[in-house]
N, C-alpha and C positions, 0 to 999 in steps of 0.2 A: 470756269474759263469764260471770259467775256468777249474775246475776239478770236478770229480764226482766219487763216490765209486761204484764199480761193485757189484751187489747183489749176484753174483755167486762165483767169485773168491775172493771177499773182498778187492781187491786192489783199490787204488785211482789213477785214470788216467785222462789225459786231456779229455775235452769234445769231441775233434776230434777223440778219440779212441772209440767212441760210434756211432752206426747207428742212423740216424735221425728218429724221430717219433713225428709228430705234435700234437698228443693228449696228450703227456706227459707234466708235468709242465715246464721242461726246454727244451723240444723239442728233447730229445734223449731217446733211449731205456734204460731199467734198466741194461741190461747186456752189457759188453764191446764187441767189435768186435771179439776178440779172442775167448771168451766164446761162443758167438752166433754162430760162424762158427763151433766150435767143436760140439755144440749141433745139428746144422743143418746137419753136416756130419753123426752124429750118427743116426739121424732120417731117413736120406736117406737110410743108410745101412739097417735099420730095415724094411723100406717100400719095398726095393728091395728084401730082404729075404722073405717078405710076398707076392711077386709078384705084387707089386704096383709101380706106378710112384712116383716121388718125390712130386707131388702135392696131392697124396693120391688116385688117380683113378687107375683103373686096367690097367696094361701095355698091349701093343700089343704083340702078340706071338713072342718071339725071339728078342724083342726090349727093350730098357731101358726106353722108354717113353710111355705115353698113346697117344691115337689118337689126342687129342686136343693139348697137348704139342708138339708132333711131327710136327703138322701142323703149330703151332706158331713158332717153330724153323726154319722150312723151309721158312716161310715168312720173318723172321729176317735175315736169311742167304742171301736170294734173294735181300733184300733191301740193305744189306751191300755190296754185290758184285756189284750191280748196281751203288751205290754211288762211290765205288772205281774205277770202269771202267770210270765213268764220270770224275773223277779227274786224270785219267791216271795212276792209281796205279794197282798193281797186285791184282786180285780179291781174291786170296787165302791168301797171307801174308800181303798185304797192302804196299809193297815196291814199289818204282818207277819202272814202267815197260816199259818206253820208247814208249808209245802209243800202246802197246800190252796188251792183256788180262792178261797175266801171265809174271812174271819176268823169267830170265834165269834159276834160281835155281828151281822154281816151275814147269816150263815147262819141265825140265829134269826129275824131280821126277814123273810128270804125265806120261811122255812117258815111263819111266822105269816101272811104275806100270801097265800101260795099255798093253804095248807090250814087255817089257823086254829090251827096247832099251836104253842102257846107253849112257852117253855123248861120251865115246870112240867109241861106235858103230855108233853114229850119225856123228862123225867126219870122220870115215872110209867111210861111205856111201857118205858123201859130197865129199870126195876126189875121190872115185871111179866114181862118176857121173860128175867129173870135174866142180863141183859147178853149174850145170844146172839141170833143171827139165827134166826128160826123156820123159815127155808127150808133153810139149809145147816147149822144148829146150831153154827156157828163163832162165837167171841166177837166182839162188836162192838169192844171195846177192842183196840187194837193194829192193827186193820185200818183203822178210821176212828174218830175221836173220837166219843163218844156224842152230843155236841151237833151233830156233823156227819153222823151217820147219816142215811141217806135215809128220808124220811117217805113210806111207801107209802099210797096211798089208792085207793078205788074210783072209776073214771072215770065211772060212771053216777050214783052217789049222792053222790060227793065225800066219803064218810066215811073218816076216817083209820083204817087197819087196824093199823099197827105200824111198827117201825123195822127196816130191812133193809140189807144190804150193797148197794152200787150195782149190782153184777152180778146179784144176786138180784132186785132191783127191776126191772131190765130184763127178766129172764126172766119174772117174773110179769106184767108189762105186755103181753107178747106173746100171752098165752093168756087166754081166758075159761074158765068152768067146764066147758062142754061140750068144748072143745078139750083141756083138761087131762085130762079123763076118757078121751078117745080116745088121748091120748099115753100115759097109764098103761097102757091096754089093749094098745097097740102094744109098749111095752117089756116087758110081761109075756109077750106072745106069743113074743118073740124072746130072752127071757132064757136064759142057758146051762142053767139047771136044767130048762127046759121043752124041751130038745132042739133049741134053735135052732142053725142052722149057723154055724160059725166063719167069720170073714172070709177065712181062708186056703182054706176049702173052697168058696167061691163062685167059680164060673167067670165071668170077665169077658170078654165078647166084644166 
């Protein structure tokens, strides 16, 4: 059977225009896809107005889904992102990412959303830093693409400070100014030029 009449709109359509249903005589639903989607959207709007999830359960406060559906969506999203990273694709849009987690477009959008750093701002910072990381003084090109360089920012003021390698950004994020000063003093105290003991001279008990 190549065609079937929809019980809702009354039109005769190809079987491919109906969702599958194994317990039906010809293996498809009675309603066509268009009518089924219209009814589904109407039911969802009614449930949302009643404070319920699309599945019928009570929604989480301020959310569009219930606890179970939200957890299922998180698992689905995590699986999709993991598979895309395995294939070398952008974990957000699925486009080729050149070995990175995100493509250039999504990386720029993420930076703009998180820190307000637009592509023009990233280009300016890259030029001001002469294409090098101000922490390790190594070039940003070759280690990460300049549009994918990590945007470092102050966690208190949210001010963008510059472009860093990811490892340097993690190092900076672990220390505040007072801790950094104590770290410098500690390293100077035990520097070889200051007569610090070598590791082989330390007696371990």
